[in-house]
Residue frames relative to the residue before (quaternion, step in Angstrom):
aa qw qx qy qz dx dy dz
M 1.0000 0.0000 0.0000 0.0000 0.00 0.00 0.00
D 0.1727 -0.7706 0.6076 0.0844 3.55 -1.11 0.75
L 0.1730 -0.7371 0.6434 0.1134 3.56 -1.04 0.85
F 0.2354 -0.8221 0.5057 0.1142 3.59 -0.57 1.12
N 0.7638 -0.2281 0.1732 0.5784 3.60 0.78 -0.96
E 0.5867 -0.5789 0.4312 0.3671 3.53 -1.25 0.47
V 0.0733 -0.7835 0.6170 0.0066 3.56 -1.03 0.88
P 0.6218 -0.5076 0.4054 0.4375 3.60 -1.21 0.23
I 0.5605 -0.5886 0.4540 0.3651 3.57 -1.12 0.64
P 0.4718 -0.6906 0.4617 0.2956 3.62 -0.71 1.03
A 0.5528 -0.6512 0.4171 0.3105 3.55 -0.95 0.93
D 0.7196 0.4632 -0.2620 0.4461 3.59 0.98 -0.78
V 0.4501 0.6960 -0.4606 0.3177 3.63 1.22 0.05
T 0.5480 0.6396 -0.4003 0.3611 3.61 1.13 -0.51
E 0.6232 0.5449 -0.3505 0.4380 3.61 1.11 -0.54
L 0.6586 0.4996 -0.3053 0.4726 3.61 1.26 -0.25
L 0.6279 0.5928 -0.3182 0.3912 3.57 1.23 -0.40
V 0.3751 -0.6959 0.5646 0.2370 3.55 -1.15 0.71
Q 0.6952 -0.4522 0.3390 0.4442 3.57 -1.27 0.23
G 0.8087 0.2415 -0.2064 0.4950 3.57 -0.88 0.99
E 0.5866 0.5723 -0.3776 0.4310 3.59 1.24 -0.10
Q 0.0899 -0.8015 0.5912 0.0068 3.55 -0.92 0.99
P 0.3760 -0.7070 0.5402 0.2586 3.63 -0.90 0.80
F 0.2661 -0.7748 0.5562 0.1396 3.59 -1.03 0.85
K 0.7971 -0.0877 0.1274 0.5837 3.56 0.73 -1.14
A 0.1422 -0.7606 0.6268 0.0919 3.52 -1.26 0.54
F 0.1309 -0.7869 0.6013 0.0462 3.53 -1.15 0.75
K 0.4866 -0.6272 0.5230 0.3103 3.54 -1.16 0.65
T 0.1309 -0.7529 0.6402 0.0783 3.55 -1.03 0.88
F 0.7611 -0.3685 0.2467 0.4734 3.59 -1.24 -0.01
R 0.8322 0.1927 -0.0758 0.5143 3.59 0.82 -0.97
D 0.8173 0.0638 -0.0142 0.5724 3.61 1.16 -0.35
S 0.6204 -0.5436 0.4044 0.3951 3.59 -0.63 -1.10
A 0.2358 -0.7099 0.6421 0.1679 3.52 -1.39 0.36
I 0.1161 -0.8073 0.5784 0.0177 3.56 -0.79 1.04
F 0.2205 -0.7453 0.6179 0.1188 3.56 -0.86 1.04
T 0.0838 -0.7797 0.6197 0.0323 3.58 -0.80 1.05
N 0.6571 -0.4834 0.3732 0.4419 3.58 -1.22 -0.17
K 0.7410 0.3993 -0.2226 0.4919 3.63 1.24 -0.18
R 0.8239 -0.0169 0.0804 0.5608 3.60 1.07 -0.69
L 0.4204 -0.6178 0.5874 0.3105 3.48 -1.45 0.01
I 0.1153 -0.7813 0.6124 0.0350 3.57 -0.77 1.09
V 0.0728 -0.7811 0.6196 0.0263 3.57 -0.83 1.01
R 0.1635 -0.7678 0.6163 0.0622 3.52 -0.79 1.12
D 0.0559 -0.8035 0.5925 -0.0150 3.55 -0.85 1.02
S 0.2347 -0.7681 0.5829 0.1235 3.58 -0.36 1.24
Q 0.1190 -0.8143 0.5675 0.0276 3.56 -0.91 0.92
G 0.7322 0.4070 -0.3127 0.4477 3.51 -1.28 0.37
L 0.6861 -0.4990 0.3420 0.4040 3.55 -1.28 0.25
T 0.7291 0.4165 -0.2403 0.4871 3.57 0.99 -0.76
G 0.3855 -0.7425 0.4670 0.2863 3.59 1.19 -0.42
K 0.4143 0.7289 -0.4599 0.2926 3.60 1.24 0.27
K 0.6637 0.4413 -0.2987 0.5249 3.57 1.14 -0.59
V 0.0543 -0.8100 0.5836 -0.0191 3.57 -0.74 1.09
E 0.1800 -0.7533 0.6252 0.0959 3.55 -0.88 1.02
I 0.1815 -0.7852 0.5879 0.0703 3.58 -0.94 0.96
Y 0.1167 -0.7538 0.6440 0.0584 3.55 -0.93 1.00
S 0.0827 -0.7930 0.6033 0.0208 3.55 -0.97 0.86
L 0.0491 -0.7958 0.6035 -0.0105 3.57 -0.71 1.12
P 0.2607 -0.7674 0.5649 0.1548 3.60 -0.30 1.23
Y 0.5397 -0.6478 0.4329 0.3190 3.58 -0.94 0.87
N 0.6390 0.5442 -0.3482 0.4175 3.61 1.05 -0.61
S 0.6236 0.5149 -0.3589 0.4661 3.61 1.24 -0.03
I 0.5563 0.5866 -0.3973 0.4342 3.61 1.29 -0.06
N 0.2502 -0.7898 0.5502 0.1042 3.55 -0.68 1.19
M 0.7844 -0.0709 0.1109 0.6061 3.56 1.06 -0.83
W 0.0198 -0.7824 0.6207 0.0462 3.56 -1.22 0.43
S 0.1256 -0.7634 0.6264 0.0958 3.52 -1.30 0.36
S 0.1476 -0.7540 0.6287 0.1205 3.54 -1.24 0.46
E 0.0776 -0.7979 0.5977 -0.0061 3.54 -1.07 0.79
N 0.1822 0.7540 -0.6217 0.1086 3.52 -0.99 0.88
A 0.6114 -0.5818 0.4056 0.3509 3.56 -1.32 0.11
G 0.6797 -0.5028 0.2889 0.4492 3.58 1.18 0.42
K 0.6290 0.4808 -0.3431 0.5054 3.57 1.27 0.06
V 0.5675 -0.6060 0.4279 0.3573 3.58 -1.07 0.70
L 0.7764 0.2091 -0.1171 0.5829 3.60 0.83 -0.93
D 0.0897 0.8277 -0.5336 0.1489 3.56 0.12 1.36
I 0.4645 -0.7105 0.4618 0.2571 3.59 -0.84 0.98
N 0.7651 0.3646 -0.1898 0.4957 3.62 1.12 -0.57
A 0.3360 0.7664 -0.4922 0.2397 3.60 1.11 0.46
E 0.0632 -0.7919 0.6073 0.0118 3.56 -1.18 0.68
I 0.1364 -0.7201 0.6701 0.1178 3.48 -1.33 0.52
E 0.1077 -0.7734 0.6217 0.0602 3.56 -0.99 0.85
L 0.1462 -0.7765 0.6108 0.0508 3.52 -1.03 0.93
W 0.1505 -0.7396 0.6479 0.1030 3.55 -0.99 0.86
T 0.0051 -0.8247 0.5609 -0.0727 3.55 -0.53 1.21
R 0.6685 -0.4569 0.3861 0.4419 3.53 -1.33 0.04
A 0.6821 0.4808 -0.2782 0.4755 3.58 1.17 -0.56
G 0.7200 -0.3836 0.2569 0.5181 3.60 1.20 -0.24
H 0.6457 -0.5148 0.4237 0.3722 3.51 -1.39 -0.30
I 0.0736 -0.7959 0.6009 0.0040 3.59 -0.85 1.00
K 0.1406 -0.7768 0.6108 0.0603 3.56 -0.89 1.00
I 0.0924 -0.7925 0.6028 0.0077 3.56 -0.84 1.07
K 0.2342 -0.7508 0.6025 0.1359 3.57 -0.73 1.07
V 0.2116 -0.7913 0.5688 0.0753 3.54 -0.85 1.05
G 0.3540 -0.7739 0.4960 0.1725 3.56 -0.60 1.18
K 0.6836 -0.5178 0.3408 0.3853 3.54 -1.30 0.34
G 0.6309 0.5337 -0.3364 0.4517 3.59 1.23 -0.26
C 0.6613 0.4763 -0.2911 0.5011 3.58 1.31 0.10
D 0.3628 -0.6994 0.5745 0.2217 3.55 -1.12 0.71
I 0.3171 -0.7911 0.4916 0.1789 3.59 -0.19 1.29
R 0.6333 0.5280 -0.3469 0.4469 3.62 1.01 -0.67
A 0.6300 0.5158 -0.3370 0.4727 3.62 1.05 -0.68
I 0.6443 0.4998 -0.3184 0.4835 3.60 1.04 -0.77
D 0.6277 0.5337 -0.3218 0.4665 3.57 1.01 -0.85
M 0.6701 0.4843 -0.2936 0.4799 3.61 0.95 -0.85
L 0.6141 0.5441 -0.3370 0.4619 3.58 1.05 -0.75
L 0.6604 0.4876 -0.2980 0.4871 3.59 0.96 -0.88
A 0.6411 0.5312 -0.3310 0.4441 3.60 0.90 -0.88
Q 0.6796 0.4856 -0.2967 0.4629 3.58 0.84 -0.94
A 0.6873 0.4877 -0.2900 0.4535 3.58 0.91 -0.91
V 0.7207 0.4486 -0.2624 0.4587 3.60 0.78 -0.99
L 0.7380 0.4409 -0.2474 0.4470 3.58 0.82 -0.96
N 0.6774 0.4654 -0.2992 0.4847 3.60 1.20 -0.34
H 0.5695 0.5757 -0.4001 0.4291 3.62 1.22 0.17
């Protein structure tokens, strides 16, 4: 998965949220968006030529066992990455230059460590 830049939280994301869940940040991905909430990471993936079919991935923070972040020492780095080790497996996220990797790292820390 690639995160390109921060975007406004999509208006229709509220239909995906459970009671008490709040969206924090959203990022543009290759085909749609990734939304960090106070409970999970939601990835929306539009499919097909028209993009009408949408696949939703949901990663609860309590399933994250460990994570790492890597960059070249600059806040906005073109080669930054975040890796998540979860009960479901290993996930690698490339972070584009339009994203603040330290802010994402802090968002994950707050979400995972406060669960």
